[in-house]
N, C-alpha and C positions, 0 to 999 in steps of 0.2 A: 505493501500499499504507502502511496505516496506517504513523507513523511510531515511530522510540525515544523519542521525546516521549510518547506515545499510551500505548505498553508500558510506559512507566515510570509512568504514568498509575496503569495494570491492577495493578502489579506493588504500588504500592503502597496501593493498595485492599482487594491481597490481606492481607493485612499483619494486619487487622483482621478480616479476614471471616469470617462463619460456614461458608459453601460459595460453591457456583460453580451457574447452571442455564442448561439450552440449550432450546430449542423443538427444536429440529434442524431450522431453515431459516433465522433471522439474526437471533432475539433471545437475547445473550449475556449473564447477568447476573453481576454480583459481589453476592453477599448480605450484608448488613452485620448485618443482628440476628437474633435464632431468629424471631420474627415475621413476617418475609420467608420464609424456610426452609418454618415451615409452610401460609404462601400459597402457596407454587409448587410444593408435595407437594399442597394439595390441586385448582391450578389444573393437574395432573398434567404438569408439568413432569418429563420423562424423556432422556436421564442431570439430576440432578440429585444434585449430591455434597458432603458435610458436609465440614467443616475437619477435622473428626474421624476422620474414613477417608482424609487424607493430608497431605503438607504442600504450605505456599506454594509449591516450586518445580513442585507437580506439578501442581499447580493454574493457575500459570501456561505449563505446558507444554499443557496440558489444555485452555486457552480457546483457545493459538494455536492449537493442530489445529481445533478446532470453528469460529474462523475464518477458519481458509485452507481448510477443506469446507462453508463456508454460502454460500447464494447472495447476490447481488448488493446486496440490501438491509440487512447485516448491521450489526452496531454491536453496541457492548460498552458496559453501564450497569452502575453500583454502583447498589443499590438498598436504600435505608433504610425502615424504617415512620414514615410522617408522619399521626397520623389527624386533626387540622386541613386538608391537604392532599395527597391521595395524590400526587397530579403531582409537588412539590415533594420528593419521596424519592427522584427521580431524577439523578442524576450523571450525563452523559455522559462515559467517558473513550478509548472511538473511536465517533466519534460517523457517525449513518449518513450513508453518501455521502463517507468519508473517501478510499475508493478512488477516486472520482470525480476528487474535487479532485487528485489526485495526476496524473490523466493531463492535465488541462489543457496 
């Protein structure tokens, strides 16, 4: 399972987040700017929850539920807009495969 340290990173990222998104399979995102909120809406992410609609604690609880309900390839990333290198905007909070590492 994801460690307490990993969940602490998720909680820290949520403090300034604009929202959270889930693809209902394994991709869970903490969205760090308004542009990412618009982009995820354009991609059709549902659920997509704005920080204006909820509290930080509720977002953390929701992400924990999504994580528990997701498939084995699950991960939680913080994502911010980087126009020069879009891949540079992603930060692993709970990396893919974290659960497998715990089983070794």
